[in-house]
N, C-alpha and C positions, 0 to 999 in steps of 0.2 A: 175355851179356850184355853190353848198352851201360849201362857204369854211370857215364857222361858222362849220357847223360839221365834214371838216376835221381835223378841229385844235382840236376838242372836241375825237375823233374818235383816233386820231396819227397818220391814215395812209391812203393811196387813196385806194378805193372801188373797182379799176381795174387799175393793173399795166400794162404798158408796156409786160411783159413777157406773163400775162396771158391773152391780148389782141389776141397775137400773136398764144399763143394757143385755143380759141375757135374759130370753124369754122364757116364759114357763114351760115347765117338762111337759113334752108331746107338742107342744106348740110349731114347730119347724118340721115335722112329720112330713109332710107333703113336699116340700125343698128339697130333702135328698138332698145330693151333692152338694148343693147351691146352700142348703142353710150354712151362716156364719159362725164361724170360731170366735167369738170376744176374749178369752185367755187364755193364756199358756202358761201350764205351770209344770215343772219339772222337777229333778234330784239331782243337785251338784256333783254329787258321789258317784250316779248311776247313771244307768240308760233310760229311767223312767221320765215319760212325757205325759201327760193331761193337757187334751185341747177341749176346753167346752164350749159348748155351744147352746145350752139349754141348764137352768136351774131354780130348783121349784122354790124359791124366797127364802129357805132356812137350811138345807144341810144338802141336798142331794141336788148333783149334774149326771146331766149326760154330755159322754165326752166320746170322743175317738182319741182311743188309750194307748202308748206306745209303750208296752212292756215287754214281758217275755214275747210276745206277739202281736202285732197291731188288732186292736179292734175295737168295735161302738162297745160303750156299756156303762154303768152308773160308776159312782165313786162319791163318799163324802167329804166335804171340805173339814169337816171334826176330823175324819183320820190324817187329812192333808198337814191340819196346823198340830198336829201333836206326832206326826211321825219325823223319825232321822234316816239317813243312810248310815253305810258300815261307819263312815269317820265320823258321824255326830252330826251332819251337817243337816240342817231343815230344810223342806221342801220349801220352793222358790218360787212366786211368779215372775216370767218374762218382764222386764220392765219394759221394753222397748217391742215387744208383743204387739201388730196391726192386723185387726179385725179381718180374715181372709178367708175365702169361701172353703167349706170341708173338704172335697171335692182334690182343691189343692192342696193343703196338707195332705190326706189320704196317697196321696200320686207322691208325694214326694218321700214316703215310707212304705212305696209299694204294693199300694192296696186301692181297689176303687168301688165302689158303693155299686 
């Protein structure tokens, strides 16, 4: 864990409450677009956003990622905790994000399952 980024950020990327609400990997496969995005991470100094629907309880998320291209995929908490954008800003958790169906998030970004 990058404690330097935590001090800049002012909060942890993943709280115990959010961990408890994230289903394990592959648990929502049958839900498709009805799977619930539990947490949103973003880079304040670029256009990358991660919408997590599942978590292995250790380091790996399944998510809808908006970066170069919007896509479904896996990413690591450890990567988010240690990464910084061009201006040296750490990745943030959207503190105001409310759990939302994956399909609604994807439509917002012009994608569908």
